[in-house]
Structures are given as structure tokens and as C-alpha cells.
DOZA-543596 format. One line per field, with one value per residue (C-alpha): residue in one letter; residue number from 0; x, y, z. Coordinates in steps of 0.05 Angstrom, whole numbers, plus 5000, padded with zeros to 4 digits. Layout:
residues N
residu: (a ...)
num: (NUM ...)
X: (X ...)
Y: (Y ...)
Z: (Z ...)
//
This chain:
residues 256
residu: (m a i t q i t e i t p t t l h e y l l f l e q k s h n p g g i h a h y r t v r a f l n w w e v e c e p i d w k n p i k k v k a p k v g i d p l e p v d f a t i h a m l d v c d r a t f t g i r d k a l m f v l l d t g s r a g e l l s m n i q d l g l t r g e i l i c e g k g r k p r m v y l g k k y r q a v r v y l r q r t n n h p a l w i t a e g e r l t y w g l r q m i r r k a a k a g f p e p t l h s f r r a f a i n m l r a g v d v f n l q k l m g h a d l q v l r r y l a q t t e d i a q a h r m g s p v d n h k f)
num: (0 1 2 3 4 5 6 7 8 9 10 11 12 13 14 15 16 17 18 19 20 21 22 23 24 25 26 27 28 29 30 31 32 33 34 35 36 37 38 39 40 41 42 43 44 45 46 47 48 49 50 51 52 53 54 55 56 57 58 59 60 61 62 63 64 65 66 67 68 69 70 71 72 73 74 75 76 77 78 79 80 81 82 83 84 85 86 87 88 89 90 91 92 93 94 95 96 97 98 99 100 101 102 103 104 105 106 107 108 109 110 111 112 113 114 115 116 117 118 119 120 121 122 123 124 125 126 127 128 129 130 131 132 133 134 135 136 137 138 139 140 141 142 143 144 145 146 147 148 149 150 151 152 153 154 155 156 157 158 159 160 161 162 163 164 165 166 167 168 169 170 171 172 173 174 175 176 177 178 179 180 181 182 183 184 185 186 187 188 189 190 191 192 193 194 195 196 197 198 199 200 201 202 203 204 205 206 207 208 209 210 211 212 213 214 215 216 217 218 219 220 221 222 223 224 225 226 227 228 229 230 231 232 233 234 235 236 237 238 239 240 241 242 243 244 245 246 247 248 249 250 251 252 253 254 255)
X: (7280 7223 7177 7175 7140 7074 7109 7153 7093 7092 7045 7098 7094 7020 7023 7072 7029 6966 7012 7034 6965 6950 7011 6986 6923 6875 6812 6795 6743 6793 6846 6793 6778 6851 6856 6795 6827 6891 6854 6810 6874 6914 6855 6843 6916 6918 6858 6878 6952 6953 7026 7067 7097 7065 7017 6971 6998 6930 6907 6953 6932 6866 6822 6832 6777 6728 6697 6622 6610 6548 6558 6525 6473 6460 6400 6337 6349 6412 6379 6323 6369 6412 6351 6327 6389 6385 6371 6309 6324 6391 6409 6457 6407 6353 6403 6429 6360 6343 6409 6405 6335 6361 6423 6378 6321 6359 6414 6464 6539 6568 6602 6541 6501 6554 6555 6481 6461 6394 6380 6383 6325 6253 6213 6145 6159 6214 6267 6341 6387 6456 6493 6556 6552 6606 6633 6610 6541 6482 6418 6356 6343 6281 6256 6192 6133 6140 6205 6207 6180 6246 6284 6236 6243 6319 6319 6276 6331 6383 6402 6452 6450 6505 6488 6505 6445 6484 6522 6559 6537 6587 6552 6604 6591 6592 6654 6663 6702 6648 6595 6635 6645 6570 6553 6606 6580 6506 6522 6565 6511 6458 6501 6509 6569 6587 6557 6597 6570 6563 6522 6463 6467 6467 6404 6371 6387 6363 6299 6282 6290 6249 6193 6188 6228 6262 6334 6338 6304 6343 6408 6387 6369 6437 6476 6510 6538 6519 6483 6550 6565 6494 6496 6543 6490 6433 6450 6386 6371 6341 6273 6279 6288 6231 6185 6204 6181 6116 6102 6121 6105 6079 6037 6005 5991 5959 5894 5906)
Y: (7357 7384 7338 7356 7293 7261 7194 7218 7221 7164 7143 7173 7238 7241 7221 7277 7326 7309 7315 7382 7409 7383 7420 7484 7480 7462 7433 7360 7378 7423 7368 7318 7368 7372 7296 7290 7342 7303 7237 7263 7289 7225 7182 7224 7225 7147 7140 7191 7180 7103 7107 7043 7012 7066 7051 7104 7121 7149 7076 7062 7127 7122 7186 7227 7220 7275 7281 7271 7318 7360 7431 7483 7528 7602 7607 7647 7692 7717 7726 7763 7810 7822 7837 7887 7928 7937 8011 8013 8085 8066 8029 7983 7969 7950 7908 7873 7852 7823 7792 7754 7730 7701 7670 7635 7613 7589 7550 7580 7579 7648 7644 7624 7681 7734 7707 7714 7764 7801 7759 7696 7721 7700 7733 7714 7642 7655 7620 7637 7603 7586 7582 7552 7517 7474 7426 7473 7445 7493 7485 7524 7550 7581 7640 7633 7682 7717 7749 7761 7830 7847 7832 7874 7934 7926 7925 7989 8024 8008 8066 8032 7977 7931 7859 7833 7823 7843 7910 7957 8029 8049 8003 7948 7873 7855 7814 7757 7804 7853 7803 7779 7848 7862 7800 7820 7889 7869 7816 7866 7918 7868 7842 7771 7730 7733 7675 7646 7654 7578 7573 7604 7546 7497 7531 7522 7449 7430 7473 7444 7375 7392 7419 7350 7358 7291 7286 7271 7336 7371 7342 7372 7440 7446 7421 7363 7305 7252 7244 7234 7307 7327 7287 7338 7394 7357 7369 7335 7342 7288 7325 7321 7245 7238 7278 7233 7175 7207 7220 7152 7103 7037 7022 7092 7098 7029 7002 6939)
Z: (1336 1295 1253 1182 1154 1174 1172 1229 1277 1326 1382 1430 1394 1402 1476 1489 1451 1493 1556 1531 1525 1597 1623 1588 1630 1572 1601 1586 1533 1497 1499 1469 1414 1396 1396 1349 1301 1297 1289 1232 1195 1203 1182 1122 1101 1109 1061 1012 1005 1019 1046 1040 1103 1148 1205 1229 1299 1323 1327 1385 1423 1463 1465 1529 1579 1586 1656 1658 1716 1701 1675 1716 1684 1698 1745 1728 1790 1759 1689 1718 1755 1695 1652 1704 1701 1624 1610 1567 1546 1510 1448 1484 1540 1489 1451 1513 1535 1467 1462 1530 1509 1445 1478 1530 1485 1425 1461 1413 1424 1434 1369 1333 1363 1344 1272 1260 1206 1200 1135 1178 1222 1211 1268 1241 1258 1308 1265 1263 1215 1240 1174 1203 1268 1301 1250 1195 1200 1190 1234 1252 1323 1349 1391 1429 1417 1484 1471 1394 1411 1446 1383 1341 1388 1383 1306 1304 1345 1290 1246 1197 1146 1175 1160 1229 1276 1337 1332 1379 1392 1340 1285 1282 1292 1365 1383 1432 1477 1475 1492 1552 1575 1571 1612 1663 1669 1677 1729 1771 1766 1788 1846 1822 1804 1732 1692 1634 1564 1559 1621 1583 1538 1594 1623 1555 1554 1625 1621 1554 1583 1643 1599 1566 1505 1486 1481 1407 1388 1440 1409 1342 1372 1406 1345 1381 1338 1391 1458 1498 1494 1512 1576 1610 1601 1634 1706 1731 1806 1851 1843 1767 1771 1821 1776 1719 1757 1777 1705 1681 1737 1708 1768 1777 1703 1694 1723 1759)
//
């Protein structure tokens, strides 16, 4: 029987909905995102409408657990190999090289990368404004000095006035599918397994941490609402932890 009124939603309804998502093979992170959306809506409706004799069912439904297994980043050997197969004599080859640099060095989500416009770009200072990140929150990301030139070279190859930063050979905004296909082709040509788009973001996170960037600034750079989400990106190895101790050892750093 279909639910037509918000007041008909019960804790059982919500449990069944979460189970349905699991049976449809949604990953734990995706199920948790659905839960947060429903929770936000029901909490809003409760405050705005102040329903009489109605208890918010979400208060009896615990948030689904999200695993804390670390997320694997793309390794630099794969990135180097993919960059090496970019044809420097073609528009798409020049674009793909610049695009991969920006994807890796800004830590942007794929959707954020594809929504970038030329007017959001400030190459003098290496700034790129993400106007609408996750949760509709704008933020600034940065591109290091070393590879801004790759973006400049790409921009000089463009012959149209499309506002999008990343465009196809036909002059249209690059799509998510187009980006995935590009990564797939480059990996295949380089002879490496195809990395996921999100694995570039994971590589950004762990390498920023290894370079000494504190987790609070890293959280802002990545556009995370809290540190809990960031934890899964920081797949620290035993050597990372040993190096952290060598840097901060109270005994070694103090004269007794």
C-alpha cells in the first residue's frame, strides 16, 4: 500500500526502506546518504509544521553503519604511466594531461571538477572556486605552481568561448561518462588497471597528510563536513605511523 501522507511513515517503513537499498546493492556510504536525506526532511517537517500527536519516526531508527576500512588511493606509478600516454600533439591529449593534474592536485570530486568554469579559475595564485560543492557549499581549491602551466597550455588550445573549463573535442562540456571513458582508455593504453575517479581524491588526501598538512585544513580543502568521513581517506601505512613517531618523539625531541 502506497504512502501518501508524511504521518503514515513509521519506523518500520524506514527500516524496510534501508533494507530495500541494501538489497539493491547500494554501498554502505550510499545507504547512509539516503538515511541523512530522509532524516533532514523529517526533522525539517517536524519543526516547520509542528504536527499534533505525531512522533518523528526517524528518532527510533539508528543511522546505518558505514565501514571504516581505508579507501585505496591511485598510486603514482599508475598516474605517471597514464600521463605518459597523453598525446601532446592533440587537443584531447593536452586536455587530459591538464585534467588529471587538476583532479589529483585539488582533491576535487569528479562532479565538482566537471562543473568548473573558466571564470572560476585564477591561475596566477593557483585558485579554483568550486561554486557548489557537496551540500551546496562553495569552497576554494588550489593548484600547485608546477602544473599550472599544463592548464595554461590547454587553455591556449581552445578555439571556442564555451564557459566550461573542461570541454570535449566538439566544444561541449565534458560529462561524467566522458571523464570515466578517458580514464579507462588511458589506463588501458598504459597497461594498468583502471583507477576510479574517486581514487585520485584519496591520493590527494593521503599525500597531503604525509606532507605534513594538518587534518583540519585538509578537511576544509576536501569539503568534508566532519572528520569522520575524512578518516576513510587516510589509509596510513605502518611506515606512515612510524615516521609520525620519529617526528614527534617526546624523548628524541627533548634534552634530558
